[in-house]
Residue frames as a rotation matrix with the C-alpha (Angstrom) as fourth column:
MET 1
0.609 0.787 0.095 63.42
0.445 -0.240 -0.863 31.10
-0.657 0.568 -0.496 2.48
LEU 2
-0.442 -0.710 0.548 64.92
0.870 -0.192 0.454 32.19
-0.217 0.677 0.703 -0.82
LEU 3
0.241 0.477 -0.845 64.47
0.221 -0.875 -0.431 35.88
-0.945 -0.083 -0.317 -1.44
PRO 4
0.732 0.033 0.681 64.25
0.681 -0.014 -0.732 37.22
-0.015 0.999 -0.033 -4.97
THR 5
-0.418 -0.896 -0.148 67.20
0.838 -0.443 0.319 39.20
-0.352 0.010 0.936 -6.21
ILE 6
0.728 0.675 0.117 66.13
0.682 -0.697 -0.222 42.82
-0.068 0.241 -0.968 -6.40
PRO 7
-0.037 -0.751 0.659 68.25
0.613 -0.538 -0.579 45.68
0.789 0.383 0.480 -7.70
PRO 8
-0.610 -0.295 -0.735 69.38
0.790 -0.297 -0.537 47.96
-0.060 -0.908 0.414 -4.83
GLY 9
-0.949 0.278 0.147 67.39
-0.236 -0.939 0.250 50.88
0.207 0.202 0.957 -6.25
ASP 10
-0.125 0.949 -0.290 64.19
-0.133 0.273 0.953 48.88
0.983 0.158 0.092 -6.02
LEU 11
-0.073 0.040 -0.997 64.90
0.894 0.446 -0.048 47.96
0.442 -0.894 -0.068 -2.39
ALA 12
-0.914 -0.296 -0.277 65.46
0.387 -0.839 -0.383 51.64
-0.119 -0.458 0.881 -1.64
ARG 13
-0.651 0.744 0.151 62.09
-0.428 -0.524 0.736 52.48
0.626 0.415 0.660 -3.23
HIS 14
0.131 0.700 -0.702 60.30
0.343 0.632 0.695 49.82
0.930 -0.332 -0.157 -1.16
LEU 15
-0.360 -0.350 -0.865 62.04
0.926 -0.022 -0.376 51.05
0.112 -0.937 0.332 2.00
TRP 16
-0.991 -0.009 0.135 61.17
0.009 -1.000 -0.001 54.67
0.135 0.001 0.991 1.23
PHE 17
-0.270 0.963 0.017 57.46
-0.391 -0.126 0.912 53.86
0.880 0.240 0.410 0.79
ALA 18
0.147 0.342 -0.928 57.31
0.581 0.729 0.361 51.52
0.800 -0.592 -0.092 3.79
THR 19
-0.331 -0.392 -0.858 58.82
0.941 -0.208 -0.267 54.15
-0.073 -0.896 0.438 6.10
THR 20
-0.992 0.013 -0.125 57.00
-0.026 -0.994 0.103 57.23
-0.123 0.106 0.987 4.74
PRO 21
-0.426 0.898 0.109 53.27
0.728 0.411 -0.549 57.01
-0.538 -0.155 -0.829 5.51
ALA 22
-0.078 0.395 -0.915 52.63
-0.254 -0.896 -0.365 60.37
-0.964 0.203 0.170 3.80
LEU 23
-0.672 -0.253 -0.696 53.21
-0.724 0.026 0.689 58.53
-0.156 0.967 -0.200 0.49
TRP 24
-0.866 0.323 0.382 50.71
0.268 0.944 -0.190 55.74
-0.423 -0.062 -0.904 1.18
PRO 25
-0.830 0.557 0.005 47.82
-0.277 -0.420 0.864 56.02
0.484 0.716 0.503 -1.32
ALA 26
0.131 0.895 -0.426 45.46
0.170 0.403 0.899 54.10
0.977 -0.190 -0.099 1.03
TRP 27
-0.826 -0.514 0.231 46.64
-0.104 -0.264 -0.959 55.81
0.554 -0.816 0.165 4.25
PRO 28
0.360 -0.717 0.597 46.64
-0.920 -0.163 0.357 54.74
-0.159 -0.678 -0.718 7.07
PHE 29
0.598 -0.115 0.794 47.27
0.004 0.990 0.140 51.39
-0.802 -0.080 0.592 5.39
LEU 30
-0.015 -0.623 -0.782 49.98
-0.980 -0.146 0.135 50.24
-0.198 0.769 -0.608 3.00
PRO 31
0.929 0.346 0.133 49.37
-0.307 0.919 -0.247 46.94
-0.208 0.189 0.960 1.20
VAL 32
-0.159 -0.985 -0.070 52.43
-0.950 0.134 0.281 44.69
-0.267 0.111 -0.957 1.13
ILE 33
0.867 0.399 -0.300 53.04
-0.486 0.809 -0.330 41.32
0.111 0.432 0.895 -0.48
ARG 34
-0.152 -0.915 0.373 55.46
-0.820 0.327 0.469 38.45
-0.551 -0.234 -0.801 -0.07
HIS 35
0.551 0.220 -0.805 56.08
-0.716 0.620 -0.321 35.78
0.429 0.754 0.498 -2.69
GLY 36
0.029 -0.506 0.862 56.98
-0.771 0.538 0.341 32.47
-0.636 -0.674 -0.374 -1.10
ARG 37
-0.930 -0.367 0.022 57.37
-0.294 0.780 0.553 28.96
-0.220 0.507 -0.833 -2.34
GLY 38
-0.763 0.646 0.027 54.18
0.485 0.543 0.686 28.45
0.428 0.536 -0.727 -4.30
ALA 39
0.205 0.857 -0.473 52.21
0.979 -0.175 0.107 30.95
0.009 -0.485 -0.874 -2.22
ILE 40
-0.421 -0.227 0.878 51.62
0.262 -0.957 -0.122 34.67
0.868 0.179 0.463 -1.94
ASP 41
-0.259 0.294 -0.920 51.19
0.956 -0.054 -0.287 36.31
-0.134 -0.954 -0.267 1.45
LEU 42
0.036 0.352 0.935 49.16
0.384 -0.869 0.312 39.51
0.922 0.348 -0.167 1.71
GLY 43
-0.171 -0.115 -0.979 49.63
0.982 -0.099 -0.160 42.02
-0.079 -0.988 0.130 4.47
LEU 44
0.625 0.348 0.698 49.08
0.373 -0.919 0.124 45.58
0.685 0.183 -0.705 5.58
MET 45
-0.681 -0.657 -0.322 51.31
0.677 -0.399 -0.618 48.06
0.278 -0.639 0.717 7.28
PHE 46
0.477 0.879 0.006 49.41
0.752 -0.411 0.516 50.50
0.456 -0.242 -0.856 9.48
ASP 47
-0.489 -0.589 0.644 50.38
0.175 -0.789 -0.589 54.03
0.854 -0.176 0.489 10.43
ALA 48
0.210 0.590 -0.780 49.21
0.862 0.265 0.433 53.58
0.462 -0.763 -0.453 14.02
ARG 49
-0.478 -0.463 -0.746 51.15
0.777 -0.619 -0.115 56.60
-0.409 -0.635 0.655 15.27
GLY 50
-0.998 0.062 0.026 49.73
-0.038 -0.846 0.531 58.95
0.055 0.529 0.847 12.65
ALA 51
-0.412 0.906 -0.100 46.21
0.066 0.139 0.988 57.54
0.909 0.400 -0.117 12.72
CYS 52
0.639 0.761 -0.109 45.63
0.102 0.057 0.993 57.09
0.762 -0.646 -0.041 16.45
GLY 53
0.434 -0.514 0.740 48.79
-0.790 -0.612 0.037 57.98
0.434 -0.601 -0.672 18.39
LEU 54
0.922 -0.112 0.371 49.93
-0.120 0.828 0.548 54.38
-0.368 -0.550 0.750 19.04
THR 55
0.185 -0.923 -0.338 53.62
-0.982 -0.158 -0.106 53.59
0.045 0.351 -0.935 18.87
GLY 56
-0.301 -0.460 0.835 55.40
-0.560 0.794 0.235 50.29
-0.772 -0.397 -0.497 18.32
TYR 57
0.401 0.548 0.734 53.79
0.290 0.684 -0.669 49.30
-0.869 0.481 0.116 15.02
SER 58
0.384 -0.212 -0.899 55.95
-0.670 -0.733 -0.114 51.14
-0.635 0.646 -0.424 12.46
ALA 59
-0.483 -0.571 -0.664 57.53
-0.864 0.435 0.254 47.95
0.145 0.696 -0.703 11.10
THR 60
-0.546 0.418 0.726 54.64
-0.171 0.793 -0.585 45.55
-0.820 -0.444 -0.361 11.66
VAL 61
-0.753 0.380 -0.537 52.90
-0.534 0.125 0.836 43.63
0.385 0.917 0.109 8.90
PHE 62
-0.281 0.773 0.568 49.34
-0.605 0.317 -0.730 42.62
-0.745 -0.549 0.379 9.75
LEU 63
-0.966 -0.165 0.199 48.39
0.010 0.745 0.667 39.44
-0.258 0.646 -0.718 7.92
THR 64
0.084 0.992 0.098 45.23
0.559 0.034 -0.829 40.64
-0.825 0.125 -0.551 6.20
ASN 65
-0.724 -0.274 0.633 44.27
0.681 -0.432 0.592 42.81
0.111 0.859 0.499 3.23
VAL 66
-0.952 0.300 -0.055 42.21
-0.285 -0.940 -0.189 45.96
-0.108 -0.164 0.980 2.70
PHE 67
-0.330 0.877 -0.349 39.15
-0.557 0.117 0.822 43.90
0.762 0.466 0.450 1.75
ALA 68
0.191 0.356 -0.915 39.13
0.451 0.796 0.404 41.95
0.872 -0.490 -0.008 5.02
LEU 69
-0.709 -0.484 0.513 39.56
-0.148 -0.610 -0.779 44.70
0.690 -0.628 0.361 7.60
PRO 70
-0.440 0.549 -0.711 37.91
0.886 0.392 -0.246 44.16
0.144 -0.738 -0.659 10.98
ARG 71
0.410 0.757 0.509 35.40
0.622 -0.640 0.451 46.74
0.667 0.132 -0.733 12.18
THR 72
0.999 -0.009 0.031 37.32
-0.030 -0.639 0.768 48.01
0.012 -0.769 -0.639 15.20
LEU 73
0.336 -0.936 0.107 40.88
-0.760 -0.336 -0.557 49.05
0.557 0.106 -0.824 15.96
ASP 74
0.009 -0.308 0.951 41.14
-0.869 0.468 0.160 46.48
-0.494 -0.828 -0.264 18.76
GLN 75
0.747 0.308 0.590 40.11
-0.011 0.892 -0.451 43.69
-0.665 0.330 0.670 16.38
PHE 76
0.873 -0.475 -0.111 42.62
-0.196 -0.133 -0.972 44.92
0.446 0.870 -0.209 13.80
LEU 77
0.112 -0.893 0.436 45.48
-0.935 -0.243 -0.257 45.05
0.336 -0.379 -0.862 16.32
ALA 78
0.173 0.029 0.984 44.61
-0.652 0.752 0.093 41.51
-0.738 -0.658 0.149 17.45
LEU 79
0.915 0.165 -0.368 45.15
-0.399 0.504 -0.766 40.09
0.059 0.848 0.527 13.93
PRO 80
0.592 -0.774 0.223 48.09
0.665 0.626 0.407 37.78
-0.454 -0.093 0.886 13.30
LYS 81
0.945 -0.316 -0.084 51.15
-0.322 -0.856 -0.404 39.88
0.056 0.409 -0.911 12.51
GLU 82
0.396 -0.914 -0.088 54.86
0.880 0.405 -0.246 39.82
0.260 0.020 0.965 11.89
VAL 83
0.981 -0.081 -0.177 56.80
0.009 -0.889 0.459 42.40
-0.195 -0.452 -0.871 13.89
PHE 84
0.363 -0.894 0.263 60.15
0.796 0.150 -0.586 43.69
0.485 0.422 0.766 12.70
ASP 85
-0.029 -0.475 -0.879 62.65
0.830 -0.502 0.244 46.08
-0.558 -0.722 0.409 14.26
ASP 86
-0.255 -0.084 -0.963 62.67
-0.285 -0.946 0.158 48.35
-0.924 0.314 0.217 11.21
GLY 87
0.649 0.573 -0.500 61.79
-0.587 -0.040 -0.808 48.62
-0.483 0.819 0.310 7.53
GLU 88
-0.114 -0.773 -0.624 65.04
-0.961 0.246 -0.129 47.03
0.253 0.584 -0.771 6.43
GLU 89
-0.832 -0.141 0.536 64.33
-0.364 0.869 -0.337 43.93
-0.418 -0.475 -0.774 8.52
MET 90
0.192 0.969 0.156 60.81
-0.272 0.205 -0.940 43.80
-0.943 0.137 0.303 7.04
LEU 91
0.531 -0.076 -0.844 62.29
-0.847 -0.072 -0.526 43.82
-0.021 0.994 -0.103 3.54
ALA 92
-0.593 -0.799 -0.104 64.75
-0.789 0.602 -0.125 41.11
0.162 0.007 -0.987 4.54
GLY 93
-0.527 0.513 0.677 61.70
-0.209 0.695 -0.688 39.10
-0.824 -0.505 -0.259 5.60
GLY 94
-0.780 0.107 0.617 60.57
0.577 0.504 0.642 39.17
-0.242 0.857 -0.455 1.97
TRP 95
0.261 0.935 -0.242 57.83
0.736 -0.355 -0.577 41.81
-0.625 -0.028 -0.780 2.19
ARG 96
-0.844 -0.423 0.329 57.50
0.533 -0.600 0.597 44.33
-0.055 0.679 0.732 -0.63
VAL 97
-0.498 0.678 -0.541 55.16
-0.344 -0.727 -0.595 47.28
-0.796 -0.110 0.595 -1.23
ASP 98
-0.362 0.463 0.809 52.28
0.744 0.667 -0.048 46.09
-0.561 0.584 -0.586 -3.36
């Protein structure tokens, strides 16, 4: 996948927002987007630790958007997702704060 060239300052801003849930305007969710070849992927990051005490989701992108949220936490956690080791790996995967 070809990733767009982004100035380092912009990457730092995306990383700062992705790793700082206190800044998320739609907490506990952070909308993210990825531009691919002819397609746009929508996703959500979820502050599982802050919202419900769950760990292991800090660099996970759930493949949905805020308008298609399931009714329960279990249904949300069962959605298709991309799991990354950290925010930098998520950015390397092409995801950006929307």
